[in-house]
C-alpha positions in Angstrom: 5.8 2.8 33.8 5.0 -0.3 35.1 6.2 -3.8 33.3 3.0 -5.8 32.3 3.5 -9.5 33.2 5.5 -11.3 30.6 3.3 -13.6 28.9 3.5 -17.1 28.6 6.2 -18.7 26.3 4.8 -20.3 23.5 7.4 -20.8 20.5 6.2 -21.4 17.3 6.9 -24.9 16.0 10.4 -25.4 14.6 8.6 -25.0 10.7 8.1 -21.6 11.4 11.6 -20.9 11.2 12.5 -20.3 7.3 15.8 -20.5 6.1 16.7 -17.4 3.6 20.2 -18.4 3.0 23.1 -21.4 3.8 26.4 -22.2 2.9 28.9 -24.0 5.0 30.2 -20.7 6.9 26.6 -19.3 8.0 23.1 -19.4 8.1 20.8 -16.6 7.8 17.1 -17.4 8.9 13.8 -15.7 9.0 12.6 -15.6 12.7 8.9 -15.2 13.9 8.0 -13.4 16.5 7.4 -14.9 19.2 10.4 -16.9 19.4 13.8 -16.4 21.0 16.8 -15.7 19.2 18.7 -17.9 22.0 17.7 -20.4 24.8 16.2 -18.7 27.9 16.6 -19.8 31.5 14.7 -23.1 32.0 13.7 -25.9 30.0 10.4 -24.1 29.1 12.8 -21.6 27.0 14.7 -24.0 25.1 13.2 -23.5 21.7 14.8 -20.8 19.8 16.9 -19.8 16.7 19.7 -21.7 17.4 18.2 -24.8 19.0 16.3 -25.4 15.8 19.1 -24.9 13.5 21.6 -27.0 15.6 18.8 -29.7 15.0 19.1 -29.1 11.7 22.4 -28.6 10.7 24.7 -29.2 13.8 26.5 -27.1 15.6 26.1 -23.4 15.3 27.2 -20.2 17.3 24.9 -17.1 17.8 26.5 -13.6 15.8 23.4 -11.5 16.8 20.1 -11.5 18.5 16.4 -9.9 17.5 13.9 -9.5 20.5 11.4 -12.3 21.1 9.0 -9.9 19.6 10.5 -8.9 16.8 10.7 -10.9 13.5 13.1 -10.7 10.5 16.5 -11.9 9.5 18.9 -13.3 12.0 22.7 -14.7 10.9 24.1 -17.8 12.5 27.7 -19.0 12.5 28.7 -22.3 11.6 32.2 -22.3 12.9 34.1 -20.3 15.5 36.0 -18.2 13.2 33.0 -16.9 11.2 31.2 -16.1 14.7 33.9 -13.8 15.7 34.3 -11.9 12.1 30.7 -11.6 12.1 30.9 -10.5 15.8 33.6 -7.9 15.0 31.3 -6.1 11.9 28.7 -6.2 14.3 31.0 -4.0 16.8 32.7 -2.0 14.1 29.0 -0.9 12.8 30.2 -2.6 9.1 26.6 -4.4 9.5 23.8 -2.7 7.8 20.7 -3.5 9.1 16.9 -2.3 7.8 13.6 -2.6 9.8 10.2 -1.6 8.3 8.2 -0.6 11.9 4.2 0.5 12.0 4.1 3.4 14.5 1.2 4.8 16.3 0.0 8.6 15.2 1.4 10.9 12.3 4.8 12.0 11.7 6.4 15.4 11.1 8.4 15.3 8.2 9.4 12.5 5.9 12.5 11.6 7.5 14.4 12.3 10.8 17.4 10.7 13.2 16.9 10.2 17.0 20.0 10.8 18.7 19.3 9.8 22.7 21.3 8.2 25.3 19.8 4.9 26.6 20.3 3.3 29.9 18.9 0.8 31.8 15.9 1.3 34.4 17.0 -0.6 37.1 13.3 0.2 38.9 11.2 -1.5 35.9 13.4 -4.3 34.6 13.7 -5.3 31.5 12.7 -1.7 30.4 15.7 0.5 29.5 15.2 4.0 29.6 16.3 7.5 28.1 19.4 8.6 30.4 21.1 11.8 29.5 23.4 11.3 32.7 24.6 7.9 32.5 23.4 6.3 28.9 25.0 5.3 25.9 24.9 7.2 23.0 22.2 5.9 20.7 21.0 6.7 17.4 18.5 5.5 15.0 17.2 7.1 11.7 14.1 6.6 10.2 12.0 7.2 7.0 8.4 7.9 6.1 7.3 5.0 4.0 3.4 5.7 4.0 1.0 7.8 6.2 -2.2 6.5 7.4 -4.9 8.5 9.2 -3.8 7.2 12.8 -0.5 5.0 12.3 2.4 4.7 10.0 5.0 2.9 8.2 8.5 3.8 8.8 12.0 2.2 7.5 14.4 2.2 10.2 18.0 2.3 10.6 20.0 1.5 14.0 23.4 3.1 13.9 24.0 1.8 17.0 22.7 -1.3 18.6 21.4 -0.7 22.0 19.1 -3.1 23.7 15.3 -2.2 23.0 16.5 1.1 20.6 14.4 1.1 18.0 11.3 0.9 20.7 12.5 3.1 22.6 13.6 5.9 20.3 10.3 5.4 18.8 8.3 5.7 21.5 10.6 8.9 23.1 9.4 11.2 20.3 5.8 10.0 20.6 5.3 7.4 18.2 5.4 3.7 19.9 5.6 0.6 17.8 2.3 -0.5 17.5 1.7 -3.9 19.7 4.6 -2.7 22.0 3.6 -4.5 25.4 6.8 -3.0 27.3 6.6 0.9 25.7 3.4 1.7 24.4 0.9 3.0 27.1 -2.3 1.9 25.0 -1.2 -1.2 24.2 -4.0 -3.9 24.2 -3.0 -7.1 22.5 -1.0 -8.4 19.2 2.3 -8.6 17.7 4.9 -6.5 17.5 5.3 -4.4 14.4 8.6 -4.4 14.1 10.3 -6.5 11.3 14.1 -7.2 10.5 14.2 -6.7 6.6 17.4 -6.3 5.2 21.1 -7.3 6.2 23.6 -6.1 4.0 27.5 -7.4 5.4 30.9 -8.7 4.0 30.9 -12.3 3.9 33.5 -13.9 6.2 34.6 -16.4 3.7 35.1 -14.6 0.5 35.4 -11.1 1.4 32.4 -9.8 -0.8 29.2 -8.0 -0.1 26.1 -9.6 0.6 22.5 -8.8 1.1 19.7 -10.5 2.2 15.7 -9.3 1.8 12.7 -10.2 4.0 9.0 -9.0 3.2 7.4 -7.7 6.4 4.5 -9.7 7.4 1.9 -6.5 8.1 0.9 -3.5 6.5 -1.2 -0.5 7.2 -4.1 -1.9 5.7 -6.6 -3.4 8.3 -5.3 -1.6 10.9 -8.0 0.9 11.9 -8.3 1.5 15.9 -4.6 2.5 17.2 -5.8 2.0 20.7 -6.6 -1.7 20.2 -3.9 -3.2 18.8 
C-alpha cells in the first residue's frame, strides 16, 4: 500500500479548541480534527493544542497525543509533577480511553478483541503494519453500537497505546475507519471518523478518580455511499 501525499497543514483557528476542564494542575481540551497535538517541524506546523493552550494559560506540558486527523479529549499538564504522574499512569495502563468510530462493512458479532502485534513499515513511512516477527504486542477491544447497511458505529478501547493502533487494527480485520487516508484502500475524501470520547484517570493532585466525556461529532446518518467518503 503506497502512502498518499500528505495534505497541506491548514489548522483550525484557536477558537476551535474547546476547553472541557481547567484547574491549577491540568487542562482537558476537545481537540478538533486537523490540529496537531504538539508543534511539528517548521514554522508552518507551529499551531497545535500545546501552542494554543500555552498562549491562553502560560507554560503547559504534553502528556499524550492524538493523531492529527483524530478529534476528541486530550490532557495537558500545567506543571512537571503532573506531567510525570500522568505519563506514569499512561505507562501503567491506568488511564482508560474510549473512542467512537465509524467503520466500513457489516460486523460479525457485537463485540470482540483484536490482538495483533504492530511494527513500523520502514518502506512506507509513516505507516505501521502488522508484524508477527518484530512487532510490539497490541490489543484493542471493540463493541458494536449500531450497524448500518454499509457501515457500523463502534466503541473502541485500546488496551495498549501504539501509534495508529486503532486505525491499523480495524483495517487489518477488514473494517477500516471511514475517512482514513492511510489505511483505507477506497478512501476518497473527508475527515477521519475517529473520536476520543471518554477519559478516566486519577487526578494527580487530589488522588481522586475523574472522568471526562465528549460527544462524537459524527454518526451513521447521512453516510450513504461507503466508497466516497
